C-alpha positions in Angstrom: 24.1 8.9 23.8 26.3 10.7 21.2 25.1 12.3 17.6 25.8 10.1 14.7 27.3 12.3 11.5 25.1 10.7 8.2 24.9 11.1 4.2 21.8 11.5 2.4 22.2 9.5 -0.9 18.5 10.3 -2.9 17.3 13.9 -1.9 13.9 13.4 -3.1 10.7 13.2 -1.7 11.3 10.2 0.5 14.4 11.4 1.5 14.3 14.5 2.7 11.1 13.5 4.6 13.9 10.9 6.8 16.1 14.2 7.4 12.6 15.4 8.6 13.4 12.9 11.7 16.5 13.2 12.6 16.0 14.9 15.6 19.0 14.6 18.5 19.9 11.6 17.3 21.7 12.5 13.8 23.7 15.1 12.1 23.3 15.5 8.6 27.0 16.1 6.9 26.4 15.4 3.4 24.2 15.2 0.4 24.1 13.5 -2.6 22.1 13.6 -5.4 22.1 14.1 -9.7 19.9 17.5 -9.2 21.7 18.7 -6.7 22.3 22.2 -8.4 18.7 22.6 -8.3 18.0 21.5 -4.5 21.0 24.1 -2.9 18.6 26.0 -1.5 16.8 24.1 0.4 20.4 23.3 2.4 21.1 27.4 2.4 23.0 28.5 5.4 24.1 24.9 6.2 27.3 23.7 6.6 27.0 20.7 4.4 28.8 18.8 1.1 26.8 19.2 -1.5 27.7 16.5 -4.5 26.1 14.9 -8.0 28.6 11.9 -7.2 27.3 9.3 -4.6 30.9 8.6 -5.0 32.0 11.0 -3.5 30.3 10.4 0.2 32.6 7.3 0.2 35.6 9.5 0.8 34.1 11.9 4.1 35.8 10.9 7.3 34.1 10.1 10.4 30.5 9.4 8.6 28.8 6.9 10.8 25.6 6.5 8.7 24.4 6.5 5.0 20.6 7.2 4.7 19.7 5.8 0.8 16.5 6.7 -1.3 17.7 6.4 -4.6 15.8 4.4 -7.8 15.4 0.9 -6.7 18.2 -0.8 -9.7 21.1 1.2 -8.4 20.4 0.4 -4.6 22.2 -2.7 -4.3 25.9 -1.0 -5.6 25.8 2.3 -3.2 24.7 -0.9 0.2 27.7 -2.9 -1.0 30.3 0.0 -1.1 29.5 1.3 2.2 29.2 -2.4 3.6 32.8 -2.4 2.2 33.4 0.9 3.9 32.0 -0.3 7.6 29.6 2.7 7.3 25.6 1.4 8.8 22.9 1.6 6.6 19.1 2.7 6.1 18.6 2.1 2.7 14.7 2.7 1.5 12.7 -0.5 0.1 13.1 -2.7 -1.7 17.2 -2.7 -0.8 17.5 -3.6 -4.4 16.6 -5.8 -7.2 17.9 -9.2 -7.4 18.1 -11.6 -4.3 21.0 -13.2 -6.1 22.8 -9.8 -5.4 20.9 -8.9 -2.0 22.6 -13.3 -1.1 26.5 -11.8 -2.0 26.0 -8.9 0.4 25.3 -11.0 2.6 28.0 -13.2 2.1 30.0 -10.0 2.1 28.1 -8.5 5.8 29.5 -12.2 7.8 32.7 -10.5 7.0 31.9 -7.1 8.2 29.1 -8.3 11.5 29.8 -5.2 13.3 27.6 -3.2 10.5 24.0 -2.3 11.0 21.8 -2.6 8.1 18.1 -1.5 8.1 15.7 -1.5 5.1 12.9 1.3 5.2 9.6 -1.4 5.0 7.7 1.4 7.2 4.4 0.0 7.1 6.1 -2.1 10.1 6.1 0.7 12.1 2.4 2.0 11.6 0.3 1.9 14.8 -1.9 -0.5 13.5 1.2 -3.0 12.8 2.7 -2.4 16.1 -0.8 -3.1 17.4 -1.5 -6.2 15.4 2.0 -7.4 16.0 0.5 -7.1 20.1 -2.7 -8.9 19.7 -1.2 -11.9 18.0 1.6 -12.5 20.3 -0.7 -12.0 23.4 -3.2 -15.0 21.6 -6.0 -12.7 22.0 -7.9 -14.4 19.1 -5.9 -17.6 18.0 -4.0 -18.7 15.4 -3.6 -16.7 12.3 -4.9 -18.9 9.3 -4.9 -16.5 6.2 -4.8 -13.0 5.3 -5.6 -10.9 2.6 -4.2 -7.2 1.8 -5.6 -4.8 -0.9 -3.0 -1.6 -1.7 -3.8 0.7 -4.6 -3.6 4.0 -5.4 -5.1 5.7 -9.5 -1.6 7.6 -10.0 -1.8 10.9 -11.9 -1.7 12.2 -15.0 1.2 10.6 -17.4 2.0 8.4 -14.3 3.2 5.9 -17.3 6.3 8.0 -18.0 7.9 8.6 -14.8 10.4 6.4 -13.5 8.6 3.4 -11.5 7.1 2.4 -15.0 10.5 2.3 -16.2 12.8 -0.8 -15.8 16.5 0.2 -15.9 15.4 2.1 -12.9 12.3 0.3 -10.9 13.0 -3.5 -11.4 9.6 -4.2 -12.1 6.5 -2.5 -11.7 3.3 -2.6 -9.2 4.5 -6.0 -7.9 8.3 -4.6 -6.8 6.5 -0.9 -5.5 3.8 -1.6 -3.3 3.8 -5.6 -3.6 6.9 -5.4 -2.2 5.1 -4.0 0.9 2.2 -6.4 0.8 4.4 -9.5 0.8 7.1 -7.7 3.9 3.9 -7.6 5.8 2.7 -10.6 5.3 5.8 -12.4 6.0 6.1 -10.5 8.9 3.0 -12.3 10.3 3.4 -15.7 8.7 7.4 -16.1 8.3 8.8 -17.5 5.1 6.7 -17.5 2.7 6.6 -19.8 -0.7 4.8 -18.7 -4.2 1.9 -20.4 -5.1 0.4 -18.4 -7.8 0.1 -15.4 -9.3 -0.9 -13.0 -12.4 0.5 -9.8 -13.7 -1.3 -7.7 -15.8 -1.8 -4.2 -17.6 -5.3 -3.2 -17.9 -4.8 0.7 -18.4 -1.4 2.7 -18.2 0.7 2.3 -21.6 3.7 0.7 -20.1 5.1 -2.8 -20.6 5.1 -3.3 -16.9 2.6 -4.4 -15.0 -0.4 -2.2 -13.6 -1.5 -4.8 -11.3 -0.6 -7.9 -9.4 -2.7 -10.7 -8.0 -0.1 -13.1 -5.7 -0.8 -16.1 -3.3 1.9 -17.0 -1.3 1.5 -19.8 1.5 4.0 -21.3 3.9 4.8 -24.2 5.1 2.0 -25.0 7.7 -0.9 -23.7 4.7 -1.2 -20.3 5.6 -1.8 -18.1 2.5 -1.9 -14.4 1.8 -3.9 -13.6 -0.8 -2.5 -10.1 -2.1 -3.3 -7.3 -4.6 -1.7 -4.6 -5.3 -2.8 -2.2 -8.0 -2.2 1.0 -10.0 -5.9 1.7 -11.2 -7.3 2.3 -7.5 -9.2 5.2 -8.8 -9.8 5.8 -4.6 -6.7 5.4 -3.2 -7.4 2.4 -0.8 -4.9 -0.1 1.8 -6.4 -2.9 3.5 -4.5 -5.9 5.3 -6.9 -8.3 7.1 -5.3 -10.8 9.6 -8.2 -14.0 9.8 -7.4 -16.2 12.8 -9.3 -19.1 14.6 -10.9 -16.8 16.9 -11.5 -13.4 15.4 -10.1 -10.9 12.9 -7.8 -7.7 12.3 -8.9 -5.8 10.1 -6.2 -2.6 9.3 -7.1 0.3 6.8 -6.2 3.6 5.9 -2.2 4.8 6.0 -3.2 8.6 6.3 -3.6 11.5 4.0 -5.3 10.2 0.7 -5.8 6.8 1.9 -7.5 7.4 5.3 -7.1 7.7 8.7 -5.7 4.9 10.2 -7.8 2.7 12.2 -7.7 -1.3 13.4 -10.6 -3.3 13.4 -10.4 -5.9 16.0 -13.7 -8.5 16.0 -13.5 -11.5 18.4 -15.9 -14.1 18.3 -18.0 -15.4 20.6 -18.0 -18.6 21.9 -21.8 -19.1 19.8 -20.5 -17.5 17.0 -23.1 -15.4 15.2 -21.8 -11.2 15.2 -18.6 -10.9 16.9 -18.0 -8.2 19.7 -16.0 -5.7 17.4 -13.5 -3.0 18.9 -12.1 -0.2 17.0 -8.5 2.1 16.9 -8.1 5.2 15.4 -5.1 6.8 15.5 -4.3 10.0 14.6 -2.1 11.8 12.4 0.7 12.3 15.1 0.6 8.5 15.1 0.3 7.8 12.0 3.6 10.1 11.4 5.4 8.7 13.6 6.4 5.6 12.2 9.2 7.4 10.8 10.2 8.8 13.7 9.8 4.9 15.3 12.0 4.0 12.5 14.7 6.1 12.1 14.9 5.9 16.2 14.9 2.0 16.3 18.2 1.9 13.3 19.6 4.5 15.6 19.7 2.4 19.0 20.7 -1.0 16.9 24.1 1.3 16.3 24.3 2.5 19.7 23.8 -0.9 20.8 25.9 -3.0 18.2 22.4 -5.1 17.4 20.8 -6.5 14.5 17.7 -4.1 13.5 14.6 -5.0 11.4 14.0 -5.4 8.8 17.1 -6.2 7.2 18.7 -7.7 4.0 17.6 -11.1 5.2 14.3 -9.4 4.9 14.8 -8.0 1.1 17.0 -11.4 0.1 13.3 -13.4 1.4 11.1 -10.8 -0.3 12.8 -10.2 -3.4 13.2 -13.9 -4.2 9.6 -14.1 -3.8 9.3 -11.3 -6.3 12.1 -12.3 -8.5 10.7 -16.1 -8.6 7.2 -14.6 -10.1 8.8 -12.1 -12.7 10.7 -15.3 -13.8 
C-alpha cells in the first residue's frame, strides 16, 4: 500500500492530534494556518511547506488528500475548492453550517465520483459505539424503541469569549457544537430523523448564543431521541442510552475529564424484574484508538475507491435538523 501525500489546514489542537495518527499511511507535506509563524517550531527539521493562506495548498502538485480542521464557517468553501481539484477530503465535524450549501457540494460531487470525502464525527469510532452497533445488529436485545443522550461540560474561565460562541465562526452555540455529535449518533442508530420539538436557551454564559439545547427527534416509525447538550454541566458528562424491546445499552464516558469509557448491557429476563447486567470497560488506549481507526478507514476508502462514512450525506442530514431548529 502506498503512502499518501497530505496537507493539514488548521493547526489547532484537533488538527495536530490527527497528524499523530497518520502512521505509515499518510505523509504530511504542507500545513496552513493563520498563525503559522507561531507554530513553526512544531515543524522544525521537517521538510513541510508552511503557509498562512490555505488557498496556496491548492497549488501543490501531487497532493493526494487534505485534512481540514478549521472554524465551522470556513469548512464549506474549503471543501468545495478541493472537490474541484479532485483531492480527497477529511474534514472535522460539522462539515459546514448550512445544509443548503452542503446540497450544492453533493451535486458537485456527482461530477467528481472518484473523490473520497469523510467527516470527522469521531464518536462513531469509539469502542462503546462499535460494540453497541454489533449488539443491535445481532438483535440481542430486540429493536430500538428510543434513545436518550446527554453531552455536557462546564467550559472554563471566559469561555463565552472563545470562537465557539462567535456565530460568525461557529455557526451557532451548543446545538451545532456538542449537539451535532448527539444528532449524528442518533441517526447512526435510528436513520433519518425529523425535528419533533426543541428548546434553546442561555442560562449562564454572557453570549447571545445558546449554552443549552434540549431537543427531541423522531423517525417515521415514531422512534424518539431525547437529547441535551450543555456548557453548564459543571462536572463533564457523556451519557448515551439505547432502549430496546428486550434490554438497554448504556454508554458513558469519553475518556479524560468525561471519565473512563464503558458500555453496560442490560438484558431483561423472561419474567422481567431486575435485568441481567454485563459491563464492558474500555482502556485509555482503546478509547484513543478511535482516532486511529477513523483515519485508517479514510485511507482504506481512498485506496479501495469505496464510500467513506460519515460523509457529506451525513453532514446534510445533520445540518438539516440543526438549521431547522435555529430557524
